[in-house]
Every structure is written in C-alpha cells, then in structure tokens.
C-alpha positions in Angstrom: 2.6 9.4 3.2 0.4 12.3 2.2 -3.0 12.0 4.0 -4.5 15.3 2.9 -3.5 17.6 0.0 -5.9 20.3 1.1 -4.8 21.3 4.7 -5.1 25.0 4.0 -3.3 27.9 2.2 -1.3 30.7 3.6 -0.1 34.1 2.3 3.6 34.7 3.1 6.4 37.1 2.1 8.2 35.8 -1.0 10.7 38.6 -1.3 11.5 42.0 0.2 13.5 45.0 -1.0 16.4 46.6 0.9 17.3 50.1 -0.1 20.7 50.1 -1.9 20.8 46.3 -2.1 17.8 45.3 -4.2 15.4 42.4 -3.7 16.0 39.6 -1.3 14.2 36.2 -1.4 12.5 35.4 1.9 10.5 32.3 1.1 12.4 30.1 3.5 13.4 32.8 6.0 12.1 32.4 9.5 12.6 36.1 10.3 12.7 39.1 7.9 14.7 42.1 9.1 12.5 45.1 9.8 9.2 43.5 8.8 6.8 41.9 11.3 3.5 42.2 9.3 2.4 41.6 5.7 1.0 44.7 4.2 -0.3 44.2 0.6 0.1 47.9 -0.1 3.8 47.9 0.8 5.8 48.3 -2.4 8.9 46.9 -0.9 7.5 43.4 -0.4 6.2 40.7 -2.8 3.6 38.3 -1.4 3.7 34.6 -2.1 1.3 31.7 -1.5 2.1 28.4 0.1 0.0 25.3 0.3 -0.2 23.0 3.3 -0.3 19.2 3.1 -0.8 16.9 6.0 1.5 13.9 6.0 1.9 10.9 8.3 4.1 7.9 8.8 3.5 5.1 6.2 0.5 3.2 7.5 1.4 -0.4 8.1 5.1 0.3 7.8 7.1 -2.7 8.9 9.4 -2.3 11.9 12.4 -3.4 10.0 11.9 -0.8 7.2 11.2 1.9 9.8 14.4 1.0 11.6 16.4 1.1 8.3 15.0 4.5 7.4 15.4 5.9 10.9 19.1 4.8 10.8 19.6 6.6 7.5 18.0 9.8 8.9 19.7 9.6 12.3 20.3 13.4 12.3 16.6 14.2 12.2 14.7 13.7 15.5 11.1 14.5 16.1 9.7 14.6 19.7 7.2 11.8 20.1 6.7 12.3 23.8 3.6 14.4 23.2 0.7 13.9 20.8 1.9 15.3 17.6 -0.8 14.0 15.3 -4.5 14.1 14.7 -5.7 10.5 15.5 -8.7 10.7 13.1 -6.4 11.4 10.2 -4.5 8.1 10.4 -6.0 4.9 9.0 -4.8 2.5 11.6 -5.8 2.8 15.2 -3.0 0.9 17.0 0.0 2.0 15.0 2.4 4.5 16.6 3.1 7.2 14.1 4.1 10.8 13.4 2.5 13.6 11.5 3.9 16.7 9.9 2.7 19.7 8.0 4.4 20.1 4.6 4.4 23.6 3.4 5.0 23.8 -0.4 5.5 26.6 -2.8 5.2 27.5 -6.5 2.3 25.2 -7.2 4.2 22.1 -6.1 1.1 20.6 -4.5 -0.5 19.9 -7.9 2.1 17.2 -8.6 1.1 15.0 -5.6 -2.0 13.1 -4.6 -3.4 11.6 -1.5 -1.7 8.3 -0.5 1.6 9.2 -2.2 4.7 8.2 -0.4 7.1 11.1 -0.6 10.7 11.9 0.1 11.2 15.5 1.3 14.1 17.9 1.3 13.3 21.0 3.3 13.8 23.2 6.3 12.4 21.9 9.5 10.7 24.6 11.6 11.5 23.9 15.2 8.7 25.9 16.6 5.5 23.9 16.2 2.2 25.2 15.1 -1.1 24.9 17.0 -3.9 23.4 15.0 -7.4 23.8 16.4 -9.3 21.8 13.8 -9.5 18.5 15.8 -12.9 18.3 17.5 -13.7 15.3 19.8 -17.1 13.5 19.7 -18.3 15.7 22.6 -17.6 18.8 20.6 -14.5 19.8 22.5 -11.7 21.4 20.5 -8.3 19.7 21.1 -5.1 21.8 20.5 -2.4 19.7 18.9 1.2 20.7 18.2 2.3 19.7 14.7 5.9 20.0 13.3 6.4 21.8 10.1 8.7 21.3 7.1 9.1 24.0 4.5 9.6 21.9 1.3 12.4 22.7 -1.1 12.2 19.5 -3.1 9.8 16.6 -2.9 9.4 13.4 -5.0 7.2 10.3 -4.8 8.9 7.0 -4.2 7.8 3.4 -4.6 7.9 1.2 -1.4 9.8 -1.5 -3.2 12.4 1.0 -4.4 12.8 2.1 -0.8 13.8 -1.5 0.1 16.2 -2.1 -2.8 17.8 1.3 -2.3 18.6 0.4 1.4 19.2 -3.4 1.0 20.2 -3.7 -2.7 18.7 -5.9 -5.4 18.8 -9.6 -5.5 21.3 -11.2 -7.9 19.7 -12.9 -10.9 21.4 -16.2 -10.2 20.0 -16.3 -6.7 16.3 -15.6 -7.5 15.2 -19.2 -8.2 16.9 -20.5 -5.1 15.2 -17.8 -2.9 11.9 -18.5 -4.6 12.1 -22.1 -3.7 13.0 -21.2 -0.1 10.0 -18.9 0.2 7.6 -21.5 -1.2 9.0 -24.1 1.2 8.5 -21.7 4.1 5.0 -20.7 3.1 4.2 -24.4 2.7 5.5 -25.0 6.2 3.0 -22.4 7.5 0.1 -23.8 5.5 0.3 -27.4 6.6 2.8 -28.4 3.9 0.3 -27.4 1.1 2.7 -26.5 -1.7 -0.1 -25.5 -4.1 -1.4 -22.9 -1.6 2.1 -21.6 -1.1 2.6 -21.2 -4.8 -0.6 -19.2 -5.2 0.2 -17.0 -2.2 3.6 -16.2 -3.7 2.0 -15.2 -7.0 -0.3 -12.9 -5.1 2.5 -11.3 -3.1 4.4 -10.3 -6.2 1.4 -9.0 -8.0 0.6 -5.3 -8.6 -1.4 -3.2 -11.1 0.3 -3.3 -14.5 -2.3 -1.4 -16.6 -5.8 -0.1 -16.4 -8.5 -0.6 -19.1 -11.9 1.1 -19.1 -13.6 -1.9 -17.6 -10.9 -3.8 -15.8 -7.5 -3.7 -14.0 -4.7 -5.9 -15.1 -1.9 -7.3 -12.9 -3.6 -7.5 -9.5 -4.3 -11.0 -8.1 -6.6 -11.1 -5.0 -7.0 -14.6 -3.5 -8.9 -16.4 -0.8 -7.3 -19.1 1.3 -9.8 -21.3 3.2 -9.5 -23.7 6.1 -7.2 -21.4 8.1 -6.5 -22.1 11.7 -5.5 -19.6 14.4 -1.9 -20.9 14.3 -1.7 -20.4 10.5 -3.0 -16.9 10.9 -0.4 -16.0 13.5 2.6 -17.4 11.6 1.5 -16.0 8.3 1.0 -12.6 9.8 4.5 -12.8 11.4 6.0 -13.8 8.1 4.4 -11.0 6.0 5.4 -8.3 8.5 9.0 -9.6 8.5 9.5 -9.5 4.7 7.2 -6.8 3.3 7.7 -3.0 3.6 4.1 -2.2 4.4 1.6 -4.8 5.7 -1.9 -4.4 7.2 -3.8 -7.2 9.0 -7.5 -6.4 9.4 -10.3 -8.6 10.8 -13.5 -8.6 8.8 -16.8 -9.6 10.4 -20.2 -8.0 10.8 -19.4 -5.8 13.8 -16.2 -4.5 12.2 -18.0 -3.7 9.0 -20.8 -1.9 10.9 -18.6 0.0 13.4 -15.5 1.1 11.4 -14.8 3.2 8.4 -12.9 1.5 5.6 -13.2 4.5 3.4 -12.1 8.1 3.9 -14.9 10.5 4.9 -15.1 14.3 4.8 -17.7 16.8 5.9 -16.3 19.4 3.6 -13.9 20.8 6.2 -12.0 17.9 7.8 -10.9 14.7 6.2 -11.2 11.6 8.4 -9.0 8.7 7.3 -10.4 5.3 6.4 -8.7 2.0 7.2 -8.0 1.4 3.5 -6.3 4.8 2.9 -3.0 3.1 2.4 0.1 3.7 0.3 0.4 1.9 -3.0 2.3 -1.3 -2.7 0.9 -2.2 0.7 -0.2 -5.8 1.3 -3.5 -6.2 3.1 -4.5 -9.5 4.7 -8.2 -9.8 5.7 -9.0 -12.2 8.4 -12.6 -13.5 7.9 -12.3 -16.5 10.2 -14.8 -15.0 12.7 -17.3 -14.0 10.0 -20.8 -15.1 11.0 -24.4 -14.4 10.0 -25.7 -10.9 10.7 -27.2 -7.7 9.3 -25.2 -4.9 7.9 -26.2 -1.3 8.7 -25.7 1.6 6.4 -22.0 1.9 7.3 -21.5 -1.8 6.8 -23.1 -1.7 3.4 -20.9 1.3 2.4 -17.8 -0.5 3.7 -18.6 -3.6 1.8 -19.2 -1.6 -1.4 -15.9 0.3 -0.9 -13.9 -2.9 -0.4 -15.4 -4.3 -3.6 -14.3 -1.1 -5.5 -10.8 -1.4 -4.0 -10.4 -5.1 -4.9 -12.0 -5.1 -8.3 -11.1 -1.7 -9.7 -8.1 -0.8 -7.4 -9.7 2.6 -6.6 -10.2 4.1 -3.2 -13.5 6.0 -2.8 -13.6 9.2 -0.8 -17.1 9.9 0.7 -18.3 13.5 1.0 -21.7 14.8 2.3 -23.2 14.9 -1.2 -20.6 13.4 -3.5 -17.9 10.8 -3.9 -14.7 10.7 -5.8 -12.1 8.0 -6.4 -8.3 7.8 -6.5 -6.2 5.0 -8.0 -4.5 2.6 -5.6 -2.5 -0.5 -5.8 -3.0 -3.0 -2.9 -2.2 -6.7 -2.7 -5.2 -8.4 -1.2 -5.2 -11.8 0.5 -8.3 -13.1 2.3 -8.1 -15.8 5.0 -11.3 -17.6 6.0 -12.5 -20.9 7.5 -14.5 -23.3 5.4 -16.7 -20.9 3.6 -15.7 -18.7 0.6 -15.3 -15.0 1.1 -18.0 -12.5 0.3 -15.4 -10.3 -1.3 -14.6 -10.5 -5.0 -11.4 -12.6 -5.7 -9.7 -14.2 -8.6 -9.4 -17.6 -7.0 -10.4 -19.4 -3.8 -8.3 -22.4 -2.7 -8.7 -24.6 0.4 -5.8 -25.9 2.5 -5.9 -29.6 2.0 -3.0 -31.2 3.9 -3.5 -31.8 7.6 0.2 -32.1 8.4 1.6 -29.5 10.7 5.0 -28.3 11.8 6.2 -26.9 15.1 8.9 -24.8 13.5 8.9 -21.2 14.5 9.7 -18.2 12.4 12.5 -16.9 14.6 14.3 -20.3 14.5 13.5 -21.1 10.9 14.7 -18.0 9.1 18.2 -16.6 9.6 18.9 -12.9 9.3 20.6 -13.5 5.9 17.5 -15.3 4.6 15.2 -12.5 5.9 17.3 -10.0 4.0 17.2 -12.2 0.9 13.4 -12.6 1.2 12.9 -8.8 1.5 15.1 -8.1 -1.5 13.3 -10.8 -3.5 9.9 -9.3 -3.0 11.1 -5.8 -3.6 12.9 -6.8 -6.8 10.2 -9.0 -8.3 7.4 -6.5 -7.6 9.2 -3.9 -9.6 9.3 -6.1 -12.7 7.1 -5.2 -15.7 6.3 -8.4 -17.7 5.5 -8.6 -21.4 4.7 -11.5 -23.7 6.7 -11.7 -27.0 5.0 -12.2 -30.3 6.5 -15.7 -30.6 5.1 -16.9 -27.2 1.8 -15.2 -27.9 1.4 -17.2 -31.1 2.3 -20.4 -29.3 -0.2 -19.7 -26.6 -2.9 -19.0 -29.2 -2.0 -22.2 -31.1 -2.2 -24.2 -27.8 -5.6 -22.6 -27.0 -7.0 -23.6 -30.4 -5.5 -27.2 -30.1 -7.2 -27.6 -26.7 -10.5 -26.5 -28.0 -10.2 -29.0 -30.9 -9.5 -31.7 -28.4 -12.8 -30.9 -26.7 -11.3 -29.1 -23.7 -13.7 -26.2 -23.1 -11.5 -23.3 -21.9 -13.7 -20.3 -21.1 -12.5 -16.7 -21.7 -12.3 -16.2 -17.9 -10.0 -19.3 -17.5 -7.9 -18.2 -20.4 -7.5 -14.8 -18.9 -6.5 -16.4 -15.6 -3.8 -18.5 -17.3 -2.4 -15.3 -18.9 -2.3 -13.6 -15.5 -0.7 -16.6 -13.8 1.9 -16.9 -16.6 3.0 -13.3 -16.1 3.1 -13.6 -12.3 5.0 -16.9 -12.6 7.6 -15.0 -14.8 7.9 -12.4 -12.1 8.6 -15.0 -9.4 11.4 -16.2 -11.6 12.8 -12.7 -12.0 12.0 -12.6 -15.7 10.5 -9.6 -17.5 9.1 -11.7 -20.3 6.9 -14.8 -20.3 8.7 -18.0 -21.4 7.0 -21.1 -22.6 7.8 -22.8 -19.3 6.0 -20.1 -17.4 2.9 -20.6 -19.5 3.0 -24.4 -18.9 3.3 -23.8 -15.2 0.3 -21.5 -15.4 -1.7 -24.3 -17.1 -0.5 -26.7 -14.4 -1.7 -24.4 -11.6 -5.1 -23.9 -13.1 -5.5 -27.7 -13.6 -4.5 -28.3 -10.0 -7.0 -25.7 -8.9 -9.8 -27.3 -11.0 -9.0 -30.7 -9.4 -9.9 -29.3 -6.0 -13.4 -28.4 -7.1 
C-alpha cells in the first residue's frame, strides 16, 4: 500500500551517448560505463527525474492472504531480520510489516494516491539506501535501511480482486447455500441471534457505490450492542479468517486521547494514523470499555476524524496550518455493551438471545468452508447493484399504498429500505434488486423497529 506519494525527487541519468553507437537508455541501469557523476553541462548525457513513493505492507492484511501472495511471489525475498521500515509511517503498531521505496519515472506518480494498493513490476535494487529522516522523540536521528524497486509498470488493485484471482470466484449456484452457512455461523457467535447475523452480513458486503455532494451511498456502518468478551473474541477470529484486510481497534477515552487516528504531517514528514488503511478494509471498533471521561484536543480531533470517515468515507490529513481529505472505502462495525455508540451509524441493534454455544471456530469451519467464505465475500463485495424501472415503480407504488394505510414511513426509513434491498441483493449474488429482496428489506426494518 502507498503510504506517502511525496517521499522525495531525484535527478538521474536518463540516457547517454556513446561515440559511434548513438544514444543508450540508462533509466534502469545500475552502472553507466565511463560516467560516475551527473554533469548538467555534459552534452553526451540526458538528465531524467524520478519520484520516490513510500510503500508498506497492506495494513491489517490477513495471514491467509499474506501466505497466498507470498507463495505466488516465492522468488522474491526481502530480509526482515533488520528494521527495514519507519515505524511512524505504518498505521498499526503491532503488525509485522515491510516497507519499500518505489522509484517511478515519466510522471507515473500522478496516477496514484495515498492508500492505494498497488502491484509492481520493476527492478529490485539489492543495495539498500540509508534514509536519515526518522527522528525519535528525543531528537536522535535513526538511520534505517530501506529496499528500493525501480518501477517499470504499476497498477492499483482491489483487495477483493486479489482474493478472487488467487482463490477463484464462487459459483452462482453455491452462493445462497454459502450465505446460509455464514448466517448460521454468525448467529452461533452472537448467541443464536439470527437477526443480528443478517445485519452483520449486510454490513460485511457493503462498500461505497456512489458519492453525492451531501452523502455517500452504499456503505452501511452498524452498531451491535450487548457484546460479551467471548463474542468479541470469536467474531474477531472469524473476520480475520475470511476477510483480506481486517483491523480491530479498541475505542475508549484513553485511546482517543493518546493515539492518532488520522495522518499528521509537519510539512516534512508524514506520520501515519490508525485509519490510514486500504480501501476494502473492514474495521471493527470495540467500545465495550468505553466509560465517562474528558477528551483532550487530540481526542476531539480523533472523534471528528472518525465521524468524517464513517459518514463521508473520507480520511482527513492534518497539517500544521491546513487539512485535506482523500476518499476511502471502509466497512465499519462497532461493538459495544448496553449503551449506543457515540459514533454515527445507520442502525444500532442489541443482541437479544441469551443462548450460547461452546463451538470453536477451528472445529466448526472446515478448510473448504473457509475457502468458500473467503470467495463469497470477495465475490459479493465486487457486485454493483441496480434497481430496474419495473421494480422501482413497484417500490414507489408500495410506498404510496403504505402511506394511504396510515403507515408513516419517513424519508430516512425509506432510504434505509433501499440500502438494505441493494445489500440483500448482493448477499444473494445478484446485481439487480428483485421484489423478494425488497420485501426482505421491509422485513428487516420491521424486525428492527420491533426491538425499540
């Protein structure tokens, strides 16, 4: 993942002239015969400019995806025995990761943005480069060796496409069966509460479908209440086992006051924030330890940044005297005790059933099922769902009929039904909303209202 698109520029030799042979390209040459310095006045050389990007491992990358990708790239080996990264430039404190300098040419850097997941074809420079920009809190400069790749070709790639490319897509005739199995397993985690399981599944397949001036469509942040420690543990294990990138973060007053959830720069160095994540990452916030307290300035900024991320799906970057935003696409699920979350969500639903199960993830899901679950989420998240004119007219007629019967459906509730109908279609592997999907959306909203 690209963490910083402005890691510096360099002047290099793009071509040189050999008498009797003409011009030779040298952009990717490690050594140039007979030339050890760059002299701008030398008529036998042409200068070139290259741009440096700082890239890291995918934050929150699941072990199973990392293993699959590492197996694919078994010919490339980077030495991880020494510290080959700048710790302040990676969002997650406890994740082992790599970093690399990507040197790009011919204006290639303009096609990429911070948080893009990229695939790179290039030349690996074995001799590492010493970077002296990392300064510790006591003002000591730390010299860190970073590997270099001279980029020949680079493209962005969706996390879900990474999965389907490695594992394959799910067959259409298997989607409904796998959906049922996932709901059953989620219900098993959440005290046999099938309604909670259904809403969680809808959230897990959600992503940003379009952006309007005042709102974002497609995302579905939810809050699950009455969560116990055992539920938290099993849900965390499940998500990390089936999703390509998953981040679990505790939210309470101390964590808000003492951490940076947003990227921060002093104009020279970019410090990563916890939420500087790749698009398609699922984030689970654990608020079960949230208690009363006072937020300091950092806490207020963190809370405001989290609100921007959830509501508008944009990540704010804070500079000394300014702020700018980049678009993101994160799935947000918030787990709490009895109280509702402080963060903005589409729905908040309590776990009602008190029945528990002693089944463990390792003994409950076979390797074949795990593979099916991974392919299911990767396949359904890539679907773009539309509503045909025929179904749209039926929905409008149903809305008018309900109003005539005295059922007061607010604009907000109607919008929620539309969102749920599209997400329900995705869970069924459909790229268009059918009438049955709409009726299930109505059922889910009615069930939610009955809990109030």
